[in-house]
N, C-alpha and C positions, 0 to 999 in steps of 0.2 A: 442407542442407533449407531451406526457405525459410519463414521463422517470421514470421506477421504479427500485431501487436498494434493493435486499434482500439478507441478509446474514443466511446460514442456517449451522448449526452444523451437519457434518456427523453422520448419526446413530442415531440422536436424533429425539424424537418425538414432540419436543418442536417448537411452531411457530417461522417463521424466524424474524430476527430483520431487520426493514424497514429503511433505510439510509434516511437521510434528503437530497434531490436531489435540487441543485441550478441551474437554467439555467444560465450561463455567458454571453448569449446573443451574443456570437461569434462563435457560432455553435457547443460549449461543454458544457459539463455539469460536475460539481462537487458534490461528493458524501460523505457523513460523517457519520459514525455511531461508537459505541464503544462496542466491543462485551465484553461478561460478562464471558465466558468460554474458556479456552486454548481448542487447539486440531484443529482437519481438519475440516475444512468449505467449503463450496461453495457459491460464490458470483454470484447471478443471476442479470443481467441487461436486462430490457424489453424499447420497445419502441412502444407505442400504443399496448401492450401487445404480442408484437413478440419480441423473444431473440434476442440481438445483437451477431454478429457473435462470437463465442467461448465461448459464455455464456451457461452454468455455467461455472466460473472461480474456480478450485481448489486454497485455500490458507490455510496456518496454522497459527493460532492465537497462540503466544508465551505468557509466562508469562511478563509483564511489568518489567523493569528494574527498580531499586532504584536508581533514579537520585541523591536524597538528599545526597547520600554517596560514588557517584562516584567524582573522581578528576575531576579537571577542563580539562585536557587530555582526560579523558573519556567521558567527556559530549559534546565536542567541536570537530569538525573534520574540516579538510582544504581539500578544493576541487577548483577546479577553479571556475569562475564565472558563474553566467546566469543558476543555476539548474533550469530544466524544469519539473522533475519528480524523485520521490524516492520510493524505495521499499526494502522489507528486507525478505531474503530468510529463510527456516527453521533453518539455522546453525547461524542465526544472521548477516549475512555479508549484507552490505548495498549497495545499487546499484543506484547511483546518475546520472540520464541522463542531460547532459550538452548542453544545446541549442545553443549556440554559438559555441560549440569546437565540435559539431555534435560527441559526445563518449558519454561513461558510466563509470564514475569512481565506482571502486570494494573497499568497506573500509572492514575493519576485525572489529572486536567487539571492538577494542579501538579506533577506529576511523583514522586509519591509510591507507592511499591508497595502495592499494597492487597490483592493475591492473588496466590500462585504457584499454578499448574495443572500437576500432574504430579509 
């Protein structure tokens, strides 16, 4: 199967960034890319030229954090074991999906777990 993931800035005429897609050989794929522009984007994912359900996915690219000047408490976060996936929203909150606990930890910008969903 040919899987393509592209990130396009909303309202821009620039060509989309094409992600490096890797077949994990277990029915899943991993995609990685590094956006160069902050703001609203759309991530389009296709398999054999057909969009997957929900594609394109809206996302917001934020300015990167300066990790070199952060305290150890700001750089590290504590959550339960077995993280499955992570996401960051437009306010900087981190969502960590935990496989073994069947829940999602929500962390604030300082890395403190503020809520568990599930």
